[in-house]
Structures are given as structure tokens and as C-alpha cells.
Backbone as numpy.savetxt, mean C-alpha at the origin, in Angstrom:
# Nx Ny Nz CAx CAy CAz Cx Cy Cz
-19.67 6.28 -21.80 -20.59 5.78 -20.35 -21.70 5.06 -20.56
-21.94 4.21 -19.19 -23.07 3.47 -18.89 -23.63 4.13 -18.06
-25.02 3.87 -18.42 -26.17 4.26 -17.44 -27.03 2.73 -16.96
-27.52 3.21 -15.73 -28.66 2.00 -15.73 -29.66 1.89 -16.68
-30.13 2.38 -17.50 -30.53 1.80 -18.91 -30.19 1.35 -19.53
-28.76 1.35 -19.81 -27.45 0.65 -21.19 -27.71 -0.10 -20.46
-27.68 -1.12 -19.44 -27.57 -2.16 -19.33 -28.47 -3.38 -19.87
-27.94 -4.63 -20.31 -28.92 -5.70 -20.40 -29.51 -6.46 -19.27
-30.05 -7.37 -19.10 -30.66 -8.20 -17.65 -29.59 -9.48 -18.17
-28.46 -9.72 -17.55 -27.80 -10.57 -17.84 -27.60 -10.92 -16.63
-27.20 -12.86 -17.14 -26.93 -13.90 -15.84 -25.62 -14.22 -15.78
-25.35 -14.33 -15.07 -23.84 -15.08 -15.01 -23.52 -15.70 -13.35
-24.18 -16.57 -13.21 -24.49 -17.24 -11.60 -23.06 -18.04 -11.13
-22.17 -18.34 -12.60 -20.98 -19.27 -12.06 -19.69 -18.41 -12.15
-19.63 -17.21 -12.76 -18.57 -16.49 -12.91 -17.72 -16.26 -11.76
-16.57 -16.66 -11.65 -15.82 -15.90 -10.39 -14.95 -14.92 -10.62
-14.78 -14.30 -11.83 -13.59 -13.38 -12.17 -14.72 -11.84 -12.92
-14.64 -11.22 -12.70 -15.17 -9.52 -13.66 -14.32 -8.67 -13.83
-13.75 -8.44 -15.47 -13.00 -6.99 -15.55 -13.61 -6.11 -16.08
-13.67 -4.79 -15.85 -14.52 -3.93 -16.36 -13.50 -2.79 -16.56
-13.29 -2.79 -18.13 -12.60 -1.73 -18.35 -13.54 -0.85 -19.39
-13.40 0.75 -19.08 -14.03 1.94 -19.78 -13.17 2.94 -19.79
-13.67 4.10 -20.44 -13.42 5.31 -20.32 -14.67 6.56 -20.60
-14.35 6.78 -19.91 -15.64 7.66 -19.00 -15.13 8.81 -17.82
-15.61 9.86 -17.58 -16.19 9.93 -16.08 -16.83 10.09 -15.34
-17.97 9.46 -15.67 -19.37 8.85 -14.76 -19.46 7.34 -15.39
-19.70 6.78 -14.29 -19.54 5.49 -14.50 -20.77 4.19 -13.91
-21.79 3.91 -14.23 -22.73 3.06 -13.60 -22.59 1.67 -13.86
-22.04 1.06 -12.34 -21.53 -0.12 -11.99 -22.93 -1.26 -12.70
-22.37 -2.20 -13.36 -23.50 -2.95 -13.64 -24.46 -3.62 -12.60
-25.57 -3.92 -13.13 -26.60 -4.31 -12.01 -26.40 -5.93 -11.68
-26.32 -6.49 -12.49 -26.33 -7.85 -12.83 -24.90 -8.48 -11.79
-24.04 -7.34 -11.23 -23.00 -7.71 -10.17 -23.93 -8.00 -8.94
-25.06 -7.72 -8.94 -26.00 -8.52 -7.91 -26.21 -10.14 -7.61
-25.99 -10.47 -8.64 -26.86 -11.49 -9.18 -25.09 -12.65 -9.38
-24.21 -12.29 -9.21 -22.79 -13.23 -9.23 -22.32 -13.52 -8.25
-23.06 -14.55 -7.51 -22.70 -15.34 -6.19 -21.45 -15.68 -5.48
-20.50 -16.16 -7.02 -19.25 -17.10 -7.11 -18.29 -15.91 -7.60
-18.32 -14.49 -7.41 -17.48 -13.87 -8.13 -16.28 -13.59 -7.01
-15.09 -13.53 -7.24 -13.92 -13.63 -6.57 -12.82 -12.53 -6.41
-13.18 -12.16 -7.74 -11.86 -10.97 -7.97 -12.98 -10.23 -9.18
-12.52 -8.76 -8.49 -13.77 -7.90 -9.26 -12.34 -6.72 -9.53
-12.18 -6.44 -11.07 -11.30 -5.17 -11.41 -11.92 -4.38 -12.54
-11.73 -3.33 -12.25 -12.74 -1.78 -12.35 -11.30 -0.99 -13.11
-11.08 -0.91 -14.28 -9.86 0.13 -14.94 -10.17 0.95 -15.56
-10.59 2.66 -15.39 -10.76 3.71 -16.31 -9.57 3.96 -16.99
-9.63 4.53 -18.42 -8.87 4.69 -18.99 -8.67 5.96 -19.40
-9.75 6.33 -18.67 -9.84 8.59 -19.40 -8.77 9.02 -18.89
-8.26 10.07 -19.22 -7.33 11.09 -18.82 -7.71 11.82 -17.14
-9.51 11.47 -17.02 -9.76 11.84 -15.73 -10.34 11.10 -14.69
-10.29 11.31 -13.51 -10.75 10.17 -12.44 -12.19 9.88 -12.48
-13.11 8.68 -12.95 -14.23 8.40 -13.17 -14.89 8.32 -11.72
-16.57 8.80 -11.49 -17.03 8.88 -10.23 -17.97 7.34 -10.48
-17.98 6.51 -9.56 -18.93 5.55 -9.75 -20.00 5.66 -9.62
-21.48 4.96 -9.68 -22.71 4.83 -9.55 -22.99 3.71 -9.05
-24.12 3.22 -8.54 -24.42 1.74 -7.84 -23.65 1.10 -7.28
-22.84 1.68 -6.16 -21.65 0.99 -5.29 -22.75 0.11 -4.65
-23.77 0.54 -4.48 -24.37 -0.65 -3.45 -24.14 -2.21 -4.20
-23.86 -2.07 -5.60 -23.57 -3.53 -5.69 -22.57 -4.40 -5.20
-21.57 -3.64 -4.39 -20.77 -4.37 -3.96 -21.25 -5.26 -2.23
-22.36 -4.46 -2.02 -22.88 -5.45 -0.74 -23.72 -7.09 -1.12
-23.52 -7.35 -1.64 -23.75 -8.91 -2.20 -22.74 -9.43 -2.18
-21.29 -9.20 -2.32 -20.04 -9.77 -2.83 -19.77 -10.48 -1.37
-20.55 -11.54 -1.30 -19.93 -11.88 -0.37 -18.88 -13.01 -0.10
-18.10 -13.41 -1.58 -17.45 -14.64 -1.82 -16.59 -13.49 -2.58
-16.20 -12.29 -2.40 -15.33 -11.25 -3.10 -14.10 -11.72 -2.31
-13.24 -12.01 -3.30 -11.66 -12.26 -2.05 -10.80 -11.34 -2.82
-10.95 -10.29 -4.22 -9.80 -9.57 -4.19 -10.67 -8.10 -5.28
-10.27 -7.13 -5.05 -10.82 -5.95 -5.95 -9.82 -4.94 -6.00
-9.60 -4.48 -6.95 -9.10 -3.67 -8.20 -9.68 -2.64 -8.44
-9.54 -1.27 -7.98 -9.91 0.16 -8.55 -8.85 0.91 -9.32
-9.02 1.29 -10.41 -7.77 2.27 -10.67 -8.38 3.37 -11.40
-8.10 4.57 -11.22 -8.43 6.12 -12.04 -9.99 6.25 -12.19
-10.77 6.17 -10.32 -11.44 6.19 -10.05 -11.53 7.00 -8.95
-12.19 7.86 -8.00 -12.67 8.10 -7.07 -13.44 7.04 -5.91
-12.47 7.08 -5.24 -13.06 6.14 -4.10 -14.51 6.06 -3.84
-15.31 5.21 -3.78 -16.69 5.21 -3.14 -16.51 5.23 -1.76
-17.34 5.66 -1.03 -17.61 6.23 0.55 -17.39 4.88 0.64
-16.26 4.18 1.55 -16.29 3.13 2.39 -17.30 2.61 3.56
-17.97 3.45 4.33 -18.77 3.48 4.95 -19.94 2.47 4.32
-20.47 2.52 2.89 -21.10 2.16 2.70 -20.76 0.61 1.63
-19.26 0.54 2.17 -19.22 -0.97 1.84 -18.55 -1.91 2.82
-18.75 -2.99 2.89 -18.59 -4.04 3.80 -18.25 -5.35 3.30
-17.24 -5.48 2.88 -16.97 -6.67 2.32 -15.76 -7.76 3.31
-16.60 -8.33 3.87 -16.54 -9.16 5.20 -14.99 -10.16 4.53
-14.88 -10.60 3.44 -14.21 -11.79 3.02 -13.25 -11.19 2.10
-13.16 -10.13 2.01 -12.12 -9.74 0.97 -10.71 -9.27 1.51
-9.81 -10.31 0.69 -8.39 -10.58 1.43 -7.22 -9.27 0.72
-7.49 -9.07 -0.77 -6.87 -7.67 -1.41 -7.22 -7.30 -1.93
-6.60 -5.90 -1.41 -7.70 -4.62 -2.17 -6.57 -3.85 -2.71
-6.33 -3.30 -3.65 -5.65 -2.78 -4.68 -6.29 -1.35 -5.44
-5.60 -0.03 -5.06 -6.50 1.18 -4.95 -5.41 1.96 -5.90
-5.51 2.18 -7.02 -4.15 2.71 -8.12 -4.94 3.84 -9.07
-3.79 4.71 -8.27 -4.04 6.06 -9.64 -5.49 6.76 -9.11
-6.27 6.51 -7.85 -7.62 6.71 -7.44 -7.12 8.03 -6.28
-8.53 8.56 -6.13 -8.73 9.65 -5.55 -9.26 9.10 -4.40
-8.32 9.18 -2.87 -8.94 8.49 -1.94 -9.16 9.33 -0.45
-8.68 10.39 -0.62 -8.61 10.98 0.61 -9.76 11.21 1.10
-11.05 11.83 0.86 -12.41 11.80 0.99 -12.91 10.32 1.36
-12.87 9.66 1.08 -13.32 8.64 1.70 -12.38 7.48 2.54
-11.17 7.81 2.48 -10.35 7.36 3.84 -10.38 7.84 4.96
-10.51 9.11 5.13 -10.82 9.98 6.22 -11.95 10.51 6.58
-12.83 9.91 6.53 -14.32 9.65 7.20 -14.47 9.57 8.53
-14.45 10.21 9.69 -14.52 10.36 11.12 -15.40 8.98 11.48
-16.60 8.79 10.51 -17.23 7.44 11.07 -17.11 5.97 10.59
-15.70 6.00 9.60 -15.04 4.69 9.03 -14.30 3.80 9.86
-14.52 2.80 10.24 -13.51 2.01 11.15 -13.26 0.91 9.43
-11.69 1.45 9.34 -11.61 0.44 8.25 -11.26 -0.95 8.98
-11.24 -1.30 10.03 -11.04 -2.87 10.89 -12.18 -3.23 10.28
-13.52 -2.42 10.41 -14.47 -3.43 10.38 -15.28 -3.26 8.61
-14.49 -2.49 7.89 -15.48 -2.59 6.60 -14.65 -4.04 5.78
-13.08 -4.19 6.29 -12.14 -4.89 5.88 -11.62 -5.66 6.85
-12.56 -6.45 7.37 -11.96 -7.69 8.96 -11.13 -8.58 8.19
-10.90 -9.20 7.29 -10.27 -10.19 6.74 -9.21 -9.81 6.00
-8.64 -8.62 5.84 -7.78 -7.88 4.45 -6.39 -8.22 4.85
-5.84 -8.95 4.23 -4.31 -9.14 4.30 -3.59 -8.30 3.50
-3.98 -7.74 2.17 -3.23 -7.20 1.77 -3.34 -5.79 1.14
-3.22 -4.70 1.31 -3.30 -3.25 1.02 -2.28 -2.78 0.16
-2.54 -2.24 -0.95 -1.88 -1.67 -2.09 -2.25 -0.09 -2.16
-1.44 0.99 -2.03 -2.24 2.07 -2.25 -1.01 2.86 -3.71
-1.60 2.95 -4.79 -0.23 3.37 -5.46 -0.67 4.57 -6.40
-0.16 5.36 -6.23 0.14 6.92 -7.25 -1.40 7.33 -7.00
-1.87 7.47 -5.63 -2.81 8.03 -4.66 -2.26 9.67 -4.44
-1.61 10.41 -5.13 -1.59 12.12 -5.33 -2.47 12.49 -4.16
-3.76 12.59 -3.94 -4.12 13.07 -3.21 -4.22 12.67 -1.35
-3.41 11.59 -1.02 -3.77 11.03 0.13 -2.40 11.35 0.41
-2.70 12.59 1.96 -1.72 12.91 2.62 -1.65 12.02 4.11
-2.41 11.48 4.77 -1.98 10.66 5.76 -3.13 9.19 6.31
-2.61 8.71 6.21 -3.45 7.11 6.62 -4.85 7.19 8.02
-5.97 6.53 7.62 -6.56 7.10 8.94 -5.85 5.83 10.07
-6.39 6.19 11.13 -5.75 5.49 12.56 -6.18 4.47 12.40
-7.58 4.34 11.91 -8.62 2.74 12.01 -7.81 2.19 11.10
-6.89 2.43 10.14 -5.71 1.52 9.52 -5.05 0.38 10.74
-4.91 0.91 11.91 -3.96 -0.02 12.77 -4.87 -1.07 13.53
-6.34 -0.78 13.47 -6.76 -2.13 14.00 -6.94 -3.49 13.16
-6.49 -3.32 11.63 -6.65 -4.42 10.76 -5.55 -5.30 11.06
-5.95 -6.27 12.04 -5.12 -7.44 12.82 -4.78 -8.67 11.84
-5.55 -8.61 10.49 -5.16 -9.76 9.55 -4.32 -8.99 8.69
-4.13 -7.76 8.65 -2.96 -7.13 7.57 -1.97 -7.65 7.53
-1.16 -8.42 6.36 0.09 -8.75 5.98 0.92 -8.00 5.35
0.35 -7.51 4.21 1.13 -6.58 3.43 0.44 -5.24 3.22
1.05 -4.14 3.51 1.38 -3.14 3.63 1.65 -2.27 2.09
1.27 -1.61 1.26 2.44 -0.92 0.42 1.45 0.61 0.19
2.49 1.35 0.29 2.22 2.81 -0.14 3.20 3.12 -0.55
2.97 2.99 -2.21 4.23 3.79 -3.00 3.59 4.96 -4.28
4.61 5.63 -4.78 4.20 6.83 -5.39 3.30 7.85 -5.15
3.12 7.72 -3.34 1.88 8.60 -3.02 2.91 10.00 -2.29
2.70 10.88 -3.51 3.87 11.83 -3.39 3.22 12.93 -2.62
2.17 13.12 -1.48 2.10 13.81 -1.24 1.71 13.17 0.38
2.08 11.84 0.54 2.26 11.73 2.00 3.05 12.01 2.97
2.37 12.45 4.04 3.57 13.03 4.80 3.68 12.44 6.35
2.71 11.24 6.32 2.84 11.25 8.03 2.35 9.67 7.75
2.66 9.06 8.53 1.72 7.46 9.17 1.43 7.38 10.37
0.45 7.01 10.72 -0.28 6.80 12.21 0.51 6.44 13.31
0.60 6.85 13.97 1.78 6.44 15.08 1.35 5.28 15.82
0.65 4.92 16.03 -0.02 3.44 16.35 0.15 2.42 15.23
1.18 2.88 14.08 0.91 1.54 12.93 1.80 0.10 13.33
2.30 0.44 14.62 2.93 -0.60 15.07 1.94 -1.99 15.69
0.99 -1.71 15.49 -0.25 -2.75 16.42 -0.95 -3.40 14.99
0.07 -2.90 13.82 -0.11 -4.32 12.97 0.54 -5.29 13.27
0.62 -6.19 14.06 1.35 -7.35 14.72 1.16 -8.41 13.43
0.62 -8.77 12.69 0.88 -9.40 11.76 1.71 -9.09 10.29
2.10 -7.97 10.21 2.55 -7.22 9.07 3.67 -7.71 8.96
3.94 -8.54 7.66 5.42 -8.54 6.96 6.39 -8.04 5.97
5.39 -7.11 5.42 6.05 -6.48 4.08 5.51 -5.09 4.41
6.37 -3.89 4.42 5.80 -2.72 4.53 6.84 -1.83 3.62
6.17 -1.77 2.57 6.61 -0.54 1.27 6.00 0.54 1.37
7.10 1.75 1.59 7.23 3.18 1.15 7.80 3.69 0.19
7.68 2.90 -0.61 8.42 3.28 -1.80 8.11 4.53 -2.23
9.24 5.85 -2.50 8.58 6.67 -3.16 7.77 7.56 -2.92
8.05 7.64 -1.27 7.35 8.96 -0.85 7.66 10.04 -0.32
7.90 11.12 -1.07 9.23 12.08 -0.88 9.14 12.84 0.20
7.56 13.05 0.40 7.20 14.26 1.77 7.19 12.88 3.54
7.65 12.31 3.10 7.55 11.35 4.30 8.99 11.81 5.30
8.58 12.07 6.56 10.25 12.40 7.11 10.37 11.43 8.31
9.75 11.21 8.84 9.74 9.80 10.13 8.88 8.76 9.73
9.47 7.98 10.37 9.28 6.91 10.55 8.36 6.41 11.94
7.20 5.80 12.36 6.91 5.89 13.73 7.20 4.65 14.55
7.55 5.54 15.80 8.43 4.19 16.93 7.82 3.22 16.85
6.61 3.40 16.82 5.82 2.01 17.18 5.84 0.80 16.45
6.46 1.13 14.93 6.86 -0.22 13.90 8.02 -1.05 14.47
8.53 -0.67 15.40 9.68 -1.61 16.01 8.78 -2.42 16.88
7.57 -2.64 17.18 6.92 -3.38 17.63 5.86 -4.99 16.70
6.71 -4.51 15.56 5.86 -5.70 14.75 7.08 -6.81 14.46
6.93 -7.55 15.30 7.72 -8.69 15.84 8.00 -9.55 14.75
6.72 -9.47 13.55 6.58 -10.42 11.79 7.32 -9.60 10.90
7.28 -8.54 10.58 8.07 -7.84 9.83 9.30 -8.47 9.35
9.76 -8.39 7.76 10.30 -9.34 7.03 11.13 -8.42 6.16
9.82 -7.44 6.00 10.88 -6.57 4.68 10.06 -5.26 4.61
11.21 -4.20 4.74 10.93 -2.87 4.76 11.82 -2.16 3.68
10.28 -1.38 2.42 11.37 -0.71 1.39 10.85 0.67 1.89
11.89 1.57 2.04 11.79 2.66 2.12 12.10 3.61 0.89
12.75 3.26 -0.11 13.63 3.33 -1.38 13.05 4.76 -1.72
14.19 5.78 -2.11 13.40 7.08 -2.95 12.26 8.06 -1.75
12.53 7.48 -0.38 11.56 8.64 0.39 12.82 9.40 0.85
13.19 10.64 0.10 14.16 10.99 0.08 14.60 12.53 0.75
13.39 12.37 1.80 12.98 13.31 3.42 12.93 12.48 4.25
13.74 11.42 4.54 13.42 10.10 5.70 14.23 10.49 6.25
14.53 11.08 7.64 16.19 11.33 8.11 16.40 10.24 8.75
15.63 9.60 9.51 16.19 8.10 10.45 15.25 7.20 10.30
16.20 6.03 10.71 15.12 4.72 11.21 15.04 4.78 12.82
13.57 4.29 13.25 13.60 4.06 14.78 14.96 3.76 15.54
15.02 4.43 16.87 16.11 3.85 17.62 16.10 2.34 17.59
14.91 1.89 18.02 14.62 0.45 18.25 14.78 -0.34 17.38
14.95 0.05 16.55 14.87 -0.91 15.09 15.28 -2.39 15.53
16.36 -2.83 16.35 16.81 -4.10 16.47 15.67 -4.72 17.35
14.70 -4.47 17.25 13.67 -5.51 18.16 12.95 -6.19 17.24
12.85 -5.61 15.95 12.92 -6.41 14.68 13.52 -7.41 14.56
13.48 -8.65 14.82 13.80 -9.99 15.46 13.18 -11.24 13.67
12.55 -10.46 13.09 12.13 -11.33 11.88 12.61 -10.34 10.91
13.22 -9.54 10.58 13.62 -8.31 9.08 14.36 -9.33 9.09
14.58 -9.42 7.67 15.32 -10.03 6.22 15.98 -9.25 5.28
15.55 -8.23 5.42 15.38 -7.45 3.78 15.49 -5.60 4.02
16.34 -4.69 3.95 15.65 -3.39 3.76 16.11 -2.99 2.68
15.73 -2.70 2.19 15.67 -1.66 0.88 15.58 0.30 0.88
16.43 0.89 1.09 16.73 1.93 1.37 17.63 2.99 0.03
17.34 2.35 -1.02 17.91 3.13 -2.31 17.06 4.51 -2.16
18.24 5.57 -2.53 17.87 6.97 -3.04 17.48 7.83 -1.58
17.67 7.36 -0.12 17.76 7.70 1.23 18.92 8.44 1.05
18.82 9.41 0.21 20.13 10.77 0.93 20.21 11.22 1.95
19.24 11.36 2.95 19.02 12.45 4.35 19.33 11.18 5.65
19.31 10.03 4.79 19.87 9.36 6.25 21.41 9.05 6.08
21.64 9.50 7.05 23.34 8.87 7.34 23.95 8.24 8.54
22.76 7.63 9.23 23.13 6.91 10.40 22.39 6.18 10.49
22.83 4.51 11.14 22.16 3.56 11.25 22.12 3.49 12.99
21.16 3.14 13.73 20.94 3.30 15.33 21.83 2.10 15.40
22.29 2.31 16.73 23.11 0.97 17.50 22.39 -0.21 17.68
21.26 -0.02 17.73 20.30 -1.06 18.09 20.33 -2.77 16.72
20.58 -1.79 15.79 20.61 -2.74 14.06 21.87 -3.82 14.71
22.61 -3.67 15.44 23.26 -5.08 15.51 22.61 -6.09 15.97
21.59 -5.70 16.46 20.64 -7.24 16.88 19.60 -7.61 16.19
19.67 -6.89 14.82 18.72 -7.83 13.63 19.33 -8.84 13.35
18.50 -10.32 13.86 19.67 -11.27 14.09 18.94 -11.85 12.85
17.73 -11.70 12.22 17.17 -12.51 10.43 18.02 -11.55 9.56
18.48 -10.20 9.77 18.61 -9.46 8.51 20.00 -10.19 7.71
19.52 -10.48 5.98 20.42 -10.81 5.20 20.40 -10.37 4.32
19.82 -8.56 3.94 20.26 -8.23 2.91 20.02 -6.80 3.06
20.89 -5.98 2.92 20.79 -4.33 2.64 20.96 -3.57 1.52
19.79 -3.28 0.45 20.28 -2.49 -0.20 20.11 -0.71 0.08
21.21 -0.18 -0.37 21.37 0.88 0.01 22.54 1.74 -0.90
22.84 2.96 -0.73 23.44 3.60 -1.85 24.97 3.67 -1.20
25.65 4.18 -1.62 27.41 3.81 -1.53 27.67 4.61 -0.19
26.89 5.69 0.05 27.43 7.00 1.05 27.13 6.22 2.41
26.62 5.36 2.69 25.53 4.33 3.88 26.23 3.17 3.93
26.88 2.42 2.81 27.24 0.87 2.67 28.24 1.23 4.04
29.12 1.68 4.07 30.29 1.80 5.40 29.57 1.51 6.50
29.05 2.41 6.85 27.95 2.32 7.99 27.17 0.97 8.49
26.39 0.34 7.75 25.88 -1.16 7.62 26.87 -2.05 7.91
27.90 -1.76 7.24 28.94 -2.82 7.49 29.62 -3.19 8.67
29.42 -1.88 9.39 30.36 -1.43 10.58 28.85 -2.47 11.71
28.08 -1.92 11.22 26.97 -2.60 12.34 26.58 -4.19 12.15
26.09 -4.48 10.83 25.90 -5.97 10.66 27.17 -6.41 10.74
26.42 -7.82 10.72 26.85 -8.84 10.91 28.13 -9.48 9.72
28.87 -9.48 9.23 29.53 -10.02 7.47 29.35 -11.33 7.52
29.47 -12.21 8.05 28.83 -13.33 7.71 27.78 -13.76 7.51
26.85 -12.99 7.75 25.25 -12.96 7.57 24.80 -11.84 6.65
24.92 -11.06 6.72 24.76 -10.15 5.76 25.25 -9.62 5.10
24.27 -9.13 3.34 25.06 -9.00 2.20 24.26 -7.57 2.03
25.75 -6.41 2.68 25.31 -5.21 1.84 25.39 -4.70 0.35
24.19 -4.65 -0.55 24.20 -3.97 -1.57 24.16 -2.49 -2.21
25.32 -2.56 -2.64 25.29 -1.00 -2.75 24.16 -1.03 -4.35
23.40 0.17 -4.16 22.45 -0.12 -5.50 23.35 0.55 -6.66
22.77 0.66 -7.77 23.54 1.42 -9.26 22.99 2.40 -9.08
23.35 3.51 -9.98 22.96 4.65 -10.29 22.32 4.49 -11.87
21.30 4.84 -11.42 20.36 4.42 -12.84 20.06 5.65 -13.60
20.46 6.74 -12.83 19.97 7.64 -13.98 21.30 8.66 -14.13
21.74 8.81 -15.67 23.51 9.48 -15.58 22.89 10.42 -16.63
23.44 11.72 -16.24 22.70 13.04 -17.04 24.33 13.52 -17.51
24.85 12.65 -17.83 26.25 13.03 -18.63 26.13 13.77 -20.13
25.06 13.27 -20.51 25.07 13.21 -21.75 24.70 15.00 -21.94
24.02 15.44 -20.84 24.03 17.17 -21.13 25.24 18.01 -21.32
26.28 17.29 -21.17 27.33 18.07 -21.18 27.86 17.96 -22.53
27.45 17.07 -23.42 27.73 17.09 -24.82 27.05 18.03 -25.96
């Protein structure tokens, strides 16, 4: 553990990257971060078995040049206390996030006005995304992976008109995709693999004129592809299970689209021996 009195008065005026590794349930962020004007990347990783509570989060306020922030195995601080105008990439991994994300007074578009990449991975308490995320006009890459309790996405998610990559890998309780995603004219890649309870694509998926790749491995509930998919003029690759591959071959143009049948990764034959 580190407390305020444990830190020395250090100076790193030219440092651009700071990596903090620790094992603790309570951690006081180093005060000298305030005096790192050139800091561009900050990585904070907790290796203990439980989530760590971060203190002294006010140091974030002076990081005007910070471009990338990685938080792992911590309770995410209240975002209303952090405004990172120039942050481009935010990675939240194995964190407790729901309390900080669902605050009614938090407008994520104002907190992170220039964010273009957002990753939430293995955040088990994430049940829904705040609607304010739909106002993040600069967002190009949104990854929600291994969030096992995520049940729904904002209805207006399609307002993310700059989005090019949408990953929803291994979100087993997600049952539907908002129809508004068909308004994402720049979307190139969508990954819904291992979303085992997802039942269908939006009917107007054919409007995604820039869509190049679909990964839908182990989506056992999806048995049909909307007829509008024939209009996916930029589509080049579909990765899917054998059960649905035939349907895609009927819809997709064979000269332009490669239908890749995914391999079976789990073989339980050894149980019979």
C-alpha cells in the first residue's frame, strides 16, 4: 500500500509514460503526477485478488497532454471528478465500473470530448451503458468484451456516426442489437462472437454501406440473416458457424464475400474415454 506520506517529492518534468504496478486494496496515487506536464500514457495495474480503491484521483485534472489511460483491477473513480479533454484511448479492464458510469450527472461526451477508442473488458458489474456515450462524436472504436452481465445497449447507439469498429465479444446476456446501429455509415467491422443469446441482426443491416467484416462465431441463436444484407456492398468476410454459413452464401455475393466457417475450439470427446 502507498499512502500520501509514503511518497517522496520526485520530479519527472520530461516523462511521457508512467506505469504503476501494485498489489493492494487501497492505493494513493503519487502526488508527483501533478508535475508531469508531458505525460502522454498512464497505466495503472493492481495485481491483488480484490479490487483496489484509488485515492488522490485529483491528479488527473492536470494531465492536459494525456492521450492514453489504462486502468486494471480497480474501482473506477467517479468520472465527474475527471475531465481529460485530450484523452484519445481509454482501457478499463477487470474493473468495478457501474457506479461511476451510471451517475446521472455524468456526461461522458463532455468528460472525454476527443476519445476515439474505448475498451471495457471483463467488467462483470457492467449491466448497461449510459446513454451519454451516444454523444461521443469522435469515437471510432468501441469494445465491450467479456462483460458477462451486460444486458442491453443504448437505443440511440447509432448516433456514434464516426464508429468504425464495434466489438461485443462474449457478452452472453445481450439479446438484441439496437436498430439504430444501421445508421453507422462508417462501421467497417462488427464482432458479436460468443453472444450466445443474441437472436437476430437488425432488419436494415443492409444500410451499413462500409461494413467489411462480420464475426459471429458461436452465436447459436441467430438462424436467419435479414434480406437487406444483400445490399452490403463492402462486405468481404463473414466468420460464422456451419449452421448459418449456408444462409450467408445465399445472401452474400460469392465473388466478393468469403464465408469462413469457424473451427470447433472445444472438443469434449475425451470425457467418453
